[in-house]
C-alpha positions in Angstrom: 0.0 0.0 0.0 1.2 3.5 -0.9 1.9 5.8 2.0 -0.3 8.9 2.2 1.6 12.0 3.2 0.1 15.4 4.1 2.2 18.2 2.5 2.5 21.7 3.7 2.0 23.8 0.5 2.3 27.2 2.3 4.1 26.5 5.6 4.5 30.2 6.4 0.8 30.8 6.6 -1.2 30.8 9.9 -4.3 29.4 8.2 -4.6 25.6 8.2 -6.4 25.7 4.8 -3.7 27.9 3.2 -1.0 25.7 4.7 -2.7 22.7 3.1 -3.1 24.5 -0.2 -6.9 24.6 0.0 -8.6 27.7 -1.3 -11.2 29.6 0.7 -13.8 28.6 -1.8 -12.9 25.0 -1.7 -12.8 25.0 2.1 -16.3 26.4 2.2 -17.4 23.6 -0.2 -15.8 21.0 2.0 -17.4 22.5 5.1 -20.8 22.4 3.4 -20.2 18.8 2.4 -19.5 17.9 6.0 -22.6 19.7 7.2 -24.8 18.0 4.7 -23.5 14.5 5.3 -23.6 15.0 9.1 -27.3 15.9 8.8 -28.0 12.7 6.8 -26.1 10.2 8.8 -26.0 9.0 12.5 -22.6 7.3 12.1 -19.5 9.4 12.2 -17.7 6.7 10.3 -20.3 6.8 7.5 -20.0 10.5 7.3 -16.2 10.2 7.0 -16.5 7.5 4.4 -18.9 9.6 2.3 -17.0 12.8 2.5 -13.7 11.1 1.8 -15.0 10.2 -1.6 -15.1 13.9 -2.5 -11.5 14.7 -1.4 -9.3 15.6 -4.4 -6.0 14.8 -2.5 -4.6 13.7 0.8 -4.5 17.3 2.1 -8.2 17.7 1.6 -8.8 14.3 3.2 -6.8 15.4 6.3 -8.8 18.7 6.4 -12.1 16.8 6.1 -11.2 14.4 8.9 -9.9 17.2 11.2 -13.0 19.4 10.5 -15.4 16.5 11.2 -13.6 15.7 14.5 -13.8 19.4 15.4 -17.5 19.5 14.6 -18.2 16.3 16.7 -16.2 17.7 19.6 -18.1 21.0 19.4 -21.5 19.3 19.3 -20.5 17.1 22.2 -19.5 20.1 24.3 -22.8 21.8 23.4 -24.8 18.8 24.5 -23.2 18.9 27.9 -24.1 22.6 28.3 -27.8 23.4 27.7 -27.2 27.2 27.8 -24.5 27.0 25.2 -26.7 24.9 23.0 -29.6 27.4 23.4 -27.2 30.2 22.5 -26.0 28.4 19.4 -29.5 27.7 18.3 -30.6 31.3 18.5 -27.5 32.5 16.7 -25.2 33.4 19.6 -21.5 32.5 19.6 -20.4 29.8 21.9 
């Protein structure tokens, strides 16, 4: 099996997407993809499987996996804090 290696395209940047060589437009597309798949599936692994099919390269796959993990962690923290969840639902920042 071939090794998959994440490559820093722009290592001097402070933005993860820029470092990975992912444009702002593409990162928005990938975020929307995650959101749509997450809304359709109960299984995080199924979401990861489905979104991985849309990755154009290993850097995008790494970004997708990282973003999904961040979303799951965020939702988990909201579920343990009802006031934070309410704030998020009405448009406040958490």
